[in-house]
C-alpha positions as a Markdown table, in Angstrom:
| # | Residue | x | y | z |
|---|---|---|---|---|
| 1 | Met | 89.5 | 245.9 | -5.1 |
| 2 | Ala | 87.0 | 243.5 | -4.7 |
| 3 | Ser | 89.0 | 242.4 | -1.3 |
| 4 | Asp | 88.9 | 245.7 | 0.1 |
| 5 | Lys | 84.8 | 246.1 | -0.8 |
| 6 | Leu | 84.2 | 242.6 | 1.4 |
| 7 | Leu | 86.4 | 243.8 | 3.8 |
| 8 | His | 84.6 | 246.6 | 4.4 |
| 9 | Ile | 81.1 | 244.7 | 4.1 |
| 10 | Ala | 82.6 | 242.1 | 6.8 |
| 11 | Asn | 83.8 | 245.1 | 9.4 |
| 12 | Phe | 80.7 | 246.9 | 8.9 |
| 13 | Thr | 78.5 | 244.5 | 9.2 |
| 14 | Thr | 80.0 | 242.6 | 12.2 |
| 15 | Ile | 80.3 | 245.1 | 14.1 |
| 16 | Phe | 76.1 | 245.7 | 13.4 |
| 17 | Ala | 75.5 | 242.1 | 14.4 |
| 18 | Cys | 77.6 | 243.0 | 17.6 |
| 19 | Met | 75.1 | 245.7 | 18.1 |
| 20 | Val | 72.0 | 243.8 | 18.3 |
| 21 | Val | 73.2 | 240.2 | 19.0 |
| 22 | Lys | 71.5 | 240.0 | 22.2 |
| 23 | Phe | 68.2 | 241.6 | 21.1 |
| 24 | Pro | 66.2 | 238.3 | 19.9 |
| 25 | Gln | 67.5 | 236.7 | 23.2 |
| 26 | Ile | 66.4 | 239.4 | 25.1 |
| 27 | Phe | 62.7 | 239.6 | 23.1 |
| 28 | Leu | 62.8 | 235.7 | 23.7 |
| 29 | Leu | 63.1 | 236.0 | 27.6 |
| 30 | Val | 60.5 | 238.8 | 27.7 |
| 31 | Arg | 57.9 | 237.1 | 25.9 |
| 32 | Ala | 58.4 | 233.5 | 27.4 |
| 33 | Lys | 58.6 | 235.2 | 31.2 |
| 34 | Ser | 61.3 | 232.8 | 32.0 |
| 35 | Thr | 64.7 | 231.9 | 31.8 |
| 36 | Lys | 64.9 | 228.0 | 31.9 |
| 37 | Gly | 67.7 | 226.8 | 29.7 |
| 38 | Ile | 69.6 | 230.2 | 30.0 |
| 39 | Ser | 72.6 | 229.7 | 32.3 |
| 40 | Phe | 73.4 | 232.7 | 35.0 |
| 41 | Asn | 76.8 | 231.1 | 34.8 |
| 42 | Ser | 77.7 | 231.2 | 31.0 |
| 43 | Leu | 76.1 | 234.8 | 31.3 |
| 44 | Phe | 78.1 | 236.3 | 33.8 |
| 45 | Leu | 81.6 | 234.5 | 32.3 |
| 46 | Glu | 80.3 | 235.9 | 29.1 |
| 47 | Leu | 80.2 | 239.3 | 30.7 |
| 48 | Ile | 83.4 | 239.0 | 32.4 |
| 49 | Gly | 85.0 | 238.1 | 29.3 |
| 50 | Met | 84.1 | 240.8 | 27.4 |
| 51 | Leu | 85.4 | 243.2 | 31.0 |
| 52 | Pro | 88.4 | 243.4 | 29.2 |
| 53 | Pro | 87.4 | 244.6 | 25.8 |
| 54 | Pro | 89.8 | 246.3 | 27.6 |
| 55 | Ala | 92.0 | 243.3 | 27.2 |
| 56 | Ser | 91.0 | 242.6 | 23.5 |
| 57 | Ser | 90.6 | 246.2 | 22.6 |
| 58 | Thr | 94.1 | 246.8 | 24.3 |
| 59 | Gln | 96.0 | 244.5 | 22.3 |
| 60 | Leu | 94.1 | 245.2 | 19.0 |
| 61 | Met | 95.3 | 248.6 | 19.9 |
| 62 | Tyr | 98.6 | 248.0 | 21.2 |
| 63 | Tyr | 99.4 | 246.5 | 17.9 |
| 64 | Asp | 98.2 | 249.5 | 15.8 |
| 65 | Tyr | 95.3 | 247.0 | 14.1 |
| 66 | Pro | 92.9 | 249.4 | 12.0 |
| 67 | Pro | 89.8 | 250.3 | 14.7 |
| 68 | Pro | 87.2 | 248.2 | 12.7 |
| 69 | Thr | 88.6 | 244.9 | 13.8 |
| 70 | Tyr | 87.6 | 245.6 | 17.5 |
| 71 | Leu | 85.1 | 248.0 | 17.4 |
| 72 | Glu | 82.2 | 245.5 | 18.4 |
| 73 | Tyr | 83.8 | 245.1 | 22.0 |
| 74 | Pro | 82.5 | 248.4 | 23.4 |
| 75 | Ile | 79.3 | 248.1 | 21.7 |
| 76 | Leu | 79.1 | 244.2 | 23.6 |
| 77 | Met | 79.9 | 245.8 | 26.2 |
| 78 | Ala | 77.1 | 248.4 | 26.8 |
| 79 | Gln | 74.5 | 245.5 | 26.4 |
| 80 | Gly | 75.3 | 243.2 | 28.8 |
| 81 | Trp | 89.0 | 248.6 | 31.7 |
| 82 | Arg | 90.8 | 249.3 | 30.0 |
| 83 | Leu | 94.4 | 247.8 | 30.8 |
| 84 | Leu | 97.5 | 250.6 | 30.9 |
| 85 | Thr | 100.2 | 248.8 | 30.0 |
| 86 | Leu | 103.2 | 249.1 | 27.3 |
| 87 | Gln | 104.2 | 245.8 | 28.2 |
| 88 | Ser | 103.2 | 243.2 | 25.6 |
| 89 | Trp | 103.2 | 240.1 | 27.5 |
| 90 | Val | 100.9 | 241.8 | 29.9 |
| 91 | Val | 98.4 | 242.2 | 27.1 |
| 92 | Asp | 98.5 | 238.9 | 25.6 |
| 93 | Leu | 98.4 | 237.3 | 28.9 |
| 94 | Ala | 95.0 | 239.3 | 29.5 |
| 95 | Met | 93.8 | 238.1 | 25.6 |
| 96 | Ser | 94.6 | 234.2 | 26.7 |
| 97 | Leu | 92.5 | 234.5 | 29.6 |
| 98 | Cys | 89.6 | 236.2 | 27.8 |
| 99 | Leu | 90.0 | 233.2 | 25.7 |
| 100 | Phe | 89.2 | 230.8 | 28.7 |
| 101 | Ile | 87.2 | 233.2 | 30.0 |
| 102 | Ser | 84.7 | 233.1 | 26.9 |
| 103 | Ala | 85.3 | 229.5 | 25.9 |
| 104 | Gly | 84.0 | 229.1 | 29.9 |
| 105 | Ser | 81.0 | 231.2 | 29.0 |
| 106 | Lys | 80.2 | 228.8 | 26.2 |
| 107 | Leu | 80.5 | 225.6 | 28.0 |
| 108 | Ala | 78.5 | 226.7 | 31.2 |
| 109 | Gln | 75.7 | 227.3 | 28.0 |
| 110 | Leu | 75.9 | 223.7 | 27.0 |
| 111 | Gln | 76.0 | 222.5 | 30.5 |
| 112 | Cys | 73.0 | 224.2 | 31.1 |
| 113 | Leu | 71.5 | 222.9 | 28.0 |
| 114 | Trp | 72.3 | 219.6 | 28.1 |
| 115 | Arg | 71.1 | 219.2 | 31.9 |
| 116 | Thr | 67.5 | 221.2 | 31.4 |
| 117 | Lys | 67.0 | 219.5 | 28.0 |
| 118 | Asp | 65.3 | 222.4 | 27.1 |
| 119 | Ser | 66.3 | 225.4 | 24.6 |
| 120 | Asp | 62.6 | 227.1 | 24.2 |
| 121 | Gln | 64.1 | 230.3 | 25.6 |
| 122 | Val | 67.4 | 230.1 | 24.2 |
| 123 | Ser | 68.0 | 232.3 | 20.7 |
| 124 | Ala | 69.1 | 230.9 | 17.7 |
| 125 | Leu | 69.1 | 233.7 | 15.5 |
| 126 | Ser | 71.4 | 234.9 | 19.1 |
| 127 | Trp | 74.1 | 232.3 | 18.5 |
| 128 | Ser | 73.4 | 232.3 | 14.8 |
| 129 | Leu | 74.9 | 236.1 | 14.7 |
| 130 | Ala | 77.5 | 235.0 | 16.9 |
| 131 | Ile | 78.8 | 232.3 | 14.7 |
| 132 | Tyr | 78.5 | 235.0 | 11.8 |
| 133 | Thr | 81.1 | 237.1 | 13.6 |
| 134 | Ser | 83.0 | 235.0 | 14.4 |
| 135 | Leu | 83.8 | 234.3 | 11.1 |
| 136 | Thr | 83.6 | 237.6 | 9.9 |
| 137 | Arg | 86.4 | 238.3 | 12.7 |
| 138 | Ile | 88.2 | 235.3 | 11.1 |
| 139 | Tyr | 88.1 | 236.9 | 7.5 |
| 140 | Thr | 88.9 | 240.3 | 8.8 |
| 141 | Thr | 92.0 | 239.3 | 11.2 |
| 142 | Leu | 93.8 | 237.1 | 8.1 |
| 143 | Val | 93.6 | 240.0 | 5.8 |
| 144 | Met | 94.4 | 242.3 | 8.0 |
| 145 | Thr | 96.6 | 241.4 | 10.6 |
| 146 | Gly | 97.5 | 238.1 | 10.6 |
| 147 | Asp | 97.6 | 237.2 | 14.5 |
| 148 | Met | 97.8 | 234.2 | 15.5 |
| 149 | Gln | 96.4 | 234.7 | 19.2 |
| 150 | Val | 93.5 | 236.7 | 17.7 |
| 151 | Leu | 92.7 | 234.4 | 14.9 |
| 152 | Val | 92.9 | 231.2 | 17.6 |
| 153 | Arg | 90.8 | 232.8 | 19.3 |
| 154 | Tyr | 87.8 | 233.4 | 17.1 |
| 155 | Val | 88.2 | 230.5 | 15.7 |
| 156 | Val | 87.4 | 228.6 | 19.1 |
| 157 | Met | 85.0 | 231.0 | 19.9 |
| 158 | Gly | 83.3 | 230.3 | 16.4 |
| 159 | Leu | 83.4 | 226.7 | 17.0 |
| 160 | Leu | 81.6 | 226.7 | 20.4 |
| 161 | Asn | 79.2 | 229.1 | 19.1 |
| 162 | Val | 78.3 | 226.3 | 16.4 |
| 163 | Trp | 77.9 | 223.7 | 19.6 |
| 164 | Val | 75.5 | 225.7 | 21.2 |
| 165 | Leu | 73.4 | 226.3 | 18.0 |
| 166 | Leu | 73.2 | 222.6 | 17.2 |
| 167 | Thr | 72.6 | 221.7 | 20.6 |
| 168 | Val | 69.6 | 224.3 | 20.8 |
| 169 | Leu | 68.4 | 223.0 | 17.1 |
| 170 | His | 68.6 | 219.7 | 18.9 |
| 171 | Tyr | 66.6 | 220.1 | 21.7 |
| 172 | Arg | 64.2 | 222.4 | 20.0 |
| 173 | Arg | 64.0 | 219.1 | 17.5 |
| 174 | Arg | 63.4 | 216.8 | 20.5 |
| 175 | Ala | 60.3 | 218.9 | 21.6 |
| 176 | Thr | 58.8 | 219.0 | 18.1 |
| 177 | Lys | 58.6 | 215.3 | 17.8 |
| 178 | Lys | 57.5 | 214.9 | 21.4 |
| 179 | Glu | 54.5 | 217.3 | 20.6 |
| 180 | Gln | 53.8 | 215.3 | 17.5 |
């Protein structure tokens, strides 16, 4: 079926994108030799938000979802605990907390961009890949599991990723106009 093929492509490309999502940002910072415009608080919260791949992955494993729906979490952790429980409410609570921590990470990055009005060291490609992975996970969640809590997380993260990308592009455009 065409939808099965699309689903496999979405899962594979999401996992691949998560393997490389931080590389453009890392390369840009190394080249610029500056971290201006990058929020330490955002990076810290993002890392804390992923510590429970544990939480995210455990929830998806607990409900017996197919591995391609969550394999990017361990990969993302390698770039930047597994909850031992049989209680679904603990897993669900941890997933909800991850949403708030991850959202806080995006908001901290936005705050840093607004304060510095400088996005030269922020990789638009990394944020674009983050948007792509959110969109593909919205699709795969709808098709494979229909889990509303997971779906809400991806929708919220996707919207915040778009907001960060638009802010990055806005400050790039302003910098380009000032140079002319």
